matplotlib code that plots the C-alpha trace (Angstrom):
import matplotlib.pyplot as plt

x = [150.5, 150.9, 149.5, 147.0, 145.9, 145.9, 143.7, 141.2, 140.2, 139.7, 136.2, 135.6, 136.0, 139.3, 142.6, 144.0, 147.8, 147.7, 145.6, 147.9, 148.4, 151.9, 154.6, 155.8, 159.0, 158.9, 160.6, 162.3, 161.0, 159.8, 156.2, 154.9, 156.1, 153.0, 153.5, 152.5, 154.9, 157.5, 155.8, 155.6, 159.4, 160.3, 158.3, 159.7, 163.4, 163.2, 164.6, 161.1, 159.9, 162.3, 162.1, 158.2, 160.0, 160.8, 157.7, 155.0, 151.5, 149.6, 152.1, 155.9, 157.9, 161.3, 160.2, 160.3, 157.2, 158.2, 155.0, 153.1, 152.6, 155.0, 153.9, 155.8, 153.7, 150.6, 151.3, 151.9, 148.4, 146.8, 148.5, 147.2, 143.6, 143.8, 144.6, 141.8, 139.6, 140.8, 140.9, 137.0, 136.0, 137.7, 139.9, 143.7, 145.4, 148.8, 147.8, 145.4, 148.7, 151.1, 149.0, 148.5, 152.6, 152.9, 149.9, 152.1, 155.3, 154.8, 153.7, 155.7, 157.3, 155.2, 151.9, 149.0, 150.9, 153.7, 151.6, 149.1, 152.7, 153.9, 150.3, 150.3, 153.6, 152.9, 149.2, 150.1, 152.4, 149.7, 149.5, 150.8, 148.8, 150.4, 148.8, 149.7, 153.1, 153.5, 152.8, 155.6, 158.1, 157.2, 157.6, 160.2, 162.0, 163.0, 166.0, 167.4, 167.8, 170.1, 167.5, 164.7, 163.5, 161.1, 160.1, 158.5, 155.5, 152.4, 149.9, 147.0, 149.1, 149.8, 146.3, 145.3, 147.7, 146.4, 142.8, 142.9, 140.1, 138.7, 137.0, 139.8, 141.9, 140.8, 144.1, 142.4, 142.3, 146.0, 147.1, 144.6, 146.9, 150.1, 150.4, 152.1, 149.3, 146.4, 146.4, 145.7, 142.8, 141.3, 140.1, 136.9, 136.7, 137.0, 140.2, 140.0, 138.4, 141.7, 142.5, 139.3, 140.4, 143.4, 141.4, 139.0, 141.8, 143.5, 140.4, 139.7, 143.7, 143.9, 140.5, 141.6, 145.3, 144.5, 142.4, 145.4, 147.7, 145.4, 145.2, 148.7, 149.1, 146.3, 143.9, 141.5, 139.9, 137.5, 134.7, 135.1, 135.2, 132.2, 130.3, 130.7, 128.6, 131.0, 133.5, 130.7, 129.2, 132.8, 133.8, 130.6, 131.3, 135.2, 134.2, 131.6, 134.9, 137.6, 135.1, 138.1, 140.9, 142.4, 141.6, 145.2, 144.7, 142.0, 142.1, 143.5, 140.6, 138.1, 139.6, 140.4, 136.7, 135.8, 138.1, 136.2, 132.9, 133.9, 135.3, 132.3, 130.1, 132.5, 132.3, 128.3, 127.7, 130.6, 129.0, 125.1, 126.6, 128.7, 125.7, 123.1, 125.6, 125.8, 129.7, 131.0, 134.2, 137.2, 136.1, 132.6, 134.2, 136.4, 133.4, 131.1, 130.9, 131.0, 132.8, 131.6, 133.4, 132.2, 130.3, 126.5, 124.5, 124.2, 128.1, 129.2, 127.2, 128.9, 132.4, 132.0, 130.5, 133.9, 135.7, 134.2, 135.1, 138.9, 138.7, 137.8, 139.4, 142.7, 143.5, 142.4, 144.3, 146.5, 149.6, 148.7, 147.9, 151.2, 153.2, 151.5, 152.1, 155.8, 156.1, 154.5, 156.4, 159.5, 158.7, 157.8, 160.9, 163.1, 161.2, 162.1, 166.0, 166.5, 164.5, 166.6, 169.9, 169.6, 173.1, 172.0, 170.4, 172.2, 173.4, 171.4, 168.2, 169.7, 170.4, 166.7, 165.8, 166.0, 163.8, 161.3, 160.9, 162.6, 159.4, 158.5, 162.2, 162.3, 159.1, 160.2, 163.3, 161.3, 158.6, 161.2, 162.5, 161.8, 160.9, 164.3, 166.1, 163.8, 164.8, 168.4, 168.3, 166.7, 169.2, 172.0, 170.9, 169.5, 171.3, 174.3, 176.2, 176.0, 178.6, 178.5]
y = [96.3, 95.0, 92.4, 94.1, 95.8, 93.1, 91.0, 93.8, 93.6, 90.0, 88.2, 86.7, 83.3, 83.8, 82.6, 86.1, 86.1, 87.2, 83.6, 81.4, 78.0, 78.3, 76.0, 72.5, 74.5, 78.1, 80.7, 84.1, 87.0, 90.3, 90.5, 92.2, 89.2, 87.3, 83.5, 82.7, 85.0, 83.1, 79.7, 80.8, 81.8, 78.4, 76.7, 78.3, 78.0, 74.4, 71.8, 70.2, 73.3, 73.6, 70.3, 71.0, 72.4, 69.4, 67.1, 66.2, 67.9, 66.1, 66.1, 64.8, 67.9, 66.1, 65.2, 68.6, 70.2, 73.6, 75.2, 72.5, 73.0, 71.6, 70.7, 74.1, 76.3, 74.7, 75.5, 79.1, 79.1, 77.8, 80.2, 82.9, 81.5, 80.8, 84.3, 85.8, 83.6, 84.6, 88.3, 88.0, 86.4, 88.4, 85.4, 85.7, 85.3, 84.8, 81.5, 80.8, 81.2, 79.4, 76.5, 76.2, 76.6, 73.7, 71.4, 69.2, 69.1, 65.4, 64.9, 62.1, 62.2, 61.4, 62.8, 60.9, 57.9, 57.8, 58.4, 55.1, 53.2, 54.1, 53.5, 49.9, 49.4, 50.5, 49.1, 47.0, 49.7, 52.5, 53.4, 56.5, 59.6, 62.9, 65.1, 63.0, 63.0, 66.8, 67.0, 64.2, 66.5, 69.6, 67.9, 65.5, 64.9, 68.6, 69.0, 72.4, 73.8, 71.7, 72.5, 70.1, 68.1, 69.5, 73.0, 74.0, 75.1, 76.7, 74.4, 75.9, 75.1, 71.6, 71.1, 72.2, 69.6, 66.5, 67.8, 68.3, 67.2, 67.0, 65.3, 63.3, 63.4, 61.9, 61.4, 61.6, 57.6, 57.5, 60.2, 58.9, 56.4, 58.6, 59.5, 62.4, 64.2, 62.9, 66.9, 67.9, 66.1, 66.5, 69.6, 68.4, 67.2, 70.0, 72.6, 76.3, 78.2, 79.3, 75.6, 75.0, 78.2, 76.1, 73.1, 74.9, 76.9, 73.3, 72.4, 75.5, 76.0, 72.2, 72.7, 75.7, 75.1, 71.4, 73.4, 75.2, 72.6, 70.4, 73.1, 73.3, 69.5, 69.4, 67.2, 69.7, 71.8, 75.0, 72.5, 70.1, 72.8, 74.5, 71.2, 72.5, 75.3, 77.1, 77.3, 78.2, 81.0, 82.6, 82.1, 83.6, 87.4, 87.0, 85.4, 88.8, 91.0, 88.6, 86.3, 85.2, 84.7, 81.0, 79.8, 80.2, 83.9, 84.1, 81.2, 83.5, 85.9, 83.1, 81.4, 84.6, 84.9, 81.5, 82.5, 85.6, 83.9, 81.1, 83.4, 85.2, 82.1, 81.1, 84.3, 84.5, 80.7, 80.5, 83.5, 82.1, 78.9, 80.3, 82.5, 79.7, 77.5, 80.3, 80.5, 82.9, 81.3, 79.2, 76.3, 76.5, 76.0, 72.8, 71.0, 71.9, 68.5, 69.9, 72.5, 75.8, 77.2, 75.9, 76.7, 76.8, 73.9, 75.4, 76.4, 72.9, 71.0, 73.0, 72.7, 68.9, 68.7, 70.6, 68.2, 65.5, 66.6, 66.9, 63.2, 61.7, 63.9, 64.7, 62.7, 59.5, 60.3, 57.7, 59.8, 60.6, 56.7, 55.8, 58.2, 57.0, 53.1, 53.8, 55.9, 53.3, 50.4, 52.9, 53.3, 49.8, 48.6, 51.0, 50.4, 46.7, 47.6, 49.2, 46.7, 44.2, 45.8, 48.8, 50.1, 51.4, 54.2, 57.1, 56.0, 58.8, 56.6, 53.4, 54.0, 54.8, 51.1, 49.6, 52.4, 53.0, 49.8, 49.6, 49.9, 53.5, 54.7, 53.8, 55.5, 58.4, 58.6, 57.7, 60.2, 63.0, 62.5, 64.8, 63.3, 63.8, 62.2, 59.1, 58.5, 59.2, 56.8, 54.1, 54.7, 54.4, 51.1, 49.3, 50.5, 48.5, 51.6, 53.4, 52.6, 55.9]
z = [191.0, 194.4, 195.9, 197.7, 194.6, 192.3, 195.1, 195.3, 191.9, 191.9, 192.5, 196.1, 194.8, 193.0, 194.4, 195.7, 195.8, 199.8, 200.4, 198.7, 200.8, 200.4, 199.4, 200.9, 201.8, 203.0, 201.2, 202.3, 199.9, 199.6, 200.5, 197.4, 195.1, 194.0, 194.7, 191.1, 189.4, 191.2, 190.1, 186.6, 186.8, 187.9, 185.3, 182.4, 183.7, 184.2, 182.0, 181.2, 180.0, 177.4, 176.3, 175.1, 172.3, 170.5, 171.6, 169.4, 169.7, 166.8, 164.1, 164.2, 163.8, 163.5, 159.7, 158.3, 159.6, 161.0, 160.8, 163.1, 166.7, 168.9, 173.0, 173.6, 171.3, 172.3, 175.9, 175.3, 173.3, 176.3, 178.7, 176.6, 176.5, 180.4, 181.1, 179.0, 180.5, 184.0, 183.3, 182.0, 184.9, 187.7, 188.2, 189.2, 185.6, 187.2, 188.8, 185.5, 183.1, 185.6, 185.5, 181.8, 181.4, 183.7, 182.5, 179.9, 181.6, 182.1, 178.4, 176.9, 173.3, 170.2, 171.8, 173.1, 171.1, 173.4, 176.4, 175.5, 175.1, 178.5, 179.7, 178.3, 180.3, 183.6, 183.4, 186.8, 188.2, 188.7, 185.1, 183.1, 182.6, 181.5, 183.9, 186.9, 185.3, 185.4, 189.2, 189.6, 186.9, 189.4, 192.6, 192.0, 188.9, 188.2, 191.2, 190.2, 193.7, 196.7, 199.4, 198.2, 195.2, 192.7, 192.0, 195.4, 193.5, 195.3, 197.0, 194.3, 191.2, 192.2, 193.3, 189.9, 188.2, 190.0, 189.7, 186.1, 183.9, 180.3, 178.2, 177.3, 180.6, 184.1, 186.3, 189.8, 189.8, 189.1, 191.3, 194.2, 194.7, 195.5, 199.2, 198.4, 196.8, 199.3, 201.2, 197.5, 196.8, 200.4, 199.5, 197.5, 193.8, 192.0, 191.5, 191.8, 188.7, 187.7, 187.4, 185.5, 183.3, 182.2, 181.5, 179.5, 177.5, 176.5, 174.8, 173.1, 172.0, 170.5, 168.8, 167.0, 166.2, 165.3, 162.4, 161.1, 161.5, 159.5, 156.7, 156.3, 156.1, 153.2, 155.1, 155.9, 153.5, 153.3, 152.2, 154.9, 157.6, 156.6, 157.8, 161.0, 162.0, 164.6, 161.3, 158.8, 160.5, 161.5, 158.1, 156.4, 158.1, 156.8, 153.7, 152.8, 152.6, 151.1, 149.0, 146.7, 148.7, 149.5, 152.9, 153.8, 153.6, 155.5, 158.3, 161.1, 160.9, 161.0, 164.1, 165.6, 165.2, 166.6, 169.4, 170.3, 170.4, 172.6, 174.9, 175.0, 175.7, 178.3, 180.2, 180.0, 180.7, 183.7, 185.5, 185.3, 186.7, 189.4, 190.6, 190.2, 192.2, 195.1, 194.8, 197.2, 198.1, 197.0, 199.2, 197.8, 194.1, 195.5, 196.9, 193.9, 191.9, 188.3, 186.5, 186.9, 183.9, 180.5, 177.3, 177.0, 175.6, 172.2, 172.1, 173.5, 170.9, 168.1, 169.9, 170.0, 166.0, 165.3, 167.5, 166.0, 162.6, 163.6, 165.0, 161.6, 159.2, 161.5, 164.0, 161.8, 159.0, 157.8, 158.1, 161.8, 162.5, 160.9, 163.2, 166.3, 165.2, 164.8, 168.2, 170.1, 168.7, 169.1, 172.7, 173.5, 172.4, 174.2, 177.4, 176.7, 176.1, 179.3, 181.2, 179.8, 180.5, 182.9, 182.3, 179.1, 181.5, 182.9, 186.5, 188.2, 186.7, 187.3, 191.2, 191.5, 190.8, 194.3, 195.9, 192.8, 190.7, 187.4, 185.2, 187.0, 186.7, 182.7, 182.5, 183.7, 181.8, 178.5, 179.3, 179.6, 176.1, 173.1, 170.3, 168.8, 171.6, 171.4, 167.8, 168.2, 171.5, 169.3, 166.6, 169.0, 170.9, 167.9, 164.6, 163.6, 161.8, 165.3, 168.0, 170.3]

ax = plt.figure().add_subplot(projection="3d")
ax.plot(x, y, z, "-o")
ax.set_aspect("equal")
plt.show()
């Protein structure tokens, strides 16, 4: 499909390929190329994307849990969900999917435990927030092209990263202090609807796949999940056809039923909000102070009930808490080691100390690590039996 044909199918408040604000560095190319397809290509080709394979989502995979989600599989599920929301609302699925693919590029090893450890170390130096770090990755830390630093992504994708917000992610405070993102924030408090689709997809994806991972680990059971109305109602339909099968045999139909219910609710509720707000253009979206994509009140309550169950039963489970404590201690000790002896860092990082300060450089280095590399590096530095 050409850009023109693709744009005709989109709503007036969607981001049309032909209307992109472009890139920091202009690119010569064929006119029919979608700018967001190029973004996608550059994201999935970069080293930060490949490292997501070995970064924790919730459960550490290096201990043998091959079936658990990683940052990479989570990212792929978010992209699929974001594109689904975009198609159903006549938004640009190319942009929504590309935003989703980039949204966790800045995540630290060991999930949110690693993020909290780095944020504590950077408390007086701008903090650490993985969404802001994702923008830093695509704008600066990735350097595959000799003509410029970064991946030279579109304005709209970079804007979505810096304006990302969910119940748990509020990066604007840290981002506002960075002079190089002032133009991204100046357009208004909100990102495009494609960015909002990626934000919402993130919440949907982690809620649903954390159920499945919790079942794999054995810290969730069917009776526990039946305490949540969203699961109970979806399961009742599936259980009529398969009343005697174990929960692992029917988990996917149940989860898929929940996903379909959520998508339908988002489509209906978001269309209602857009119409009520009188949204007619992208600029209308950007200046609107609240999210235009979201769940209805009833569905939001059901999702929050399910997320509360996950918080209590999964995220606070002793195995997860123990892992988090180990990860935070490991990262904290590595940070101290690099700070005390910069020669432990690769030269290309140590050379940035005078310009950016040792703490920010060390933070960049650790944030880019995979779980596996972080553990190996800890062994190399602290184990008396490692002399590499």
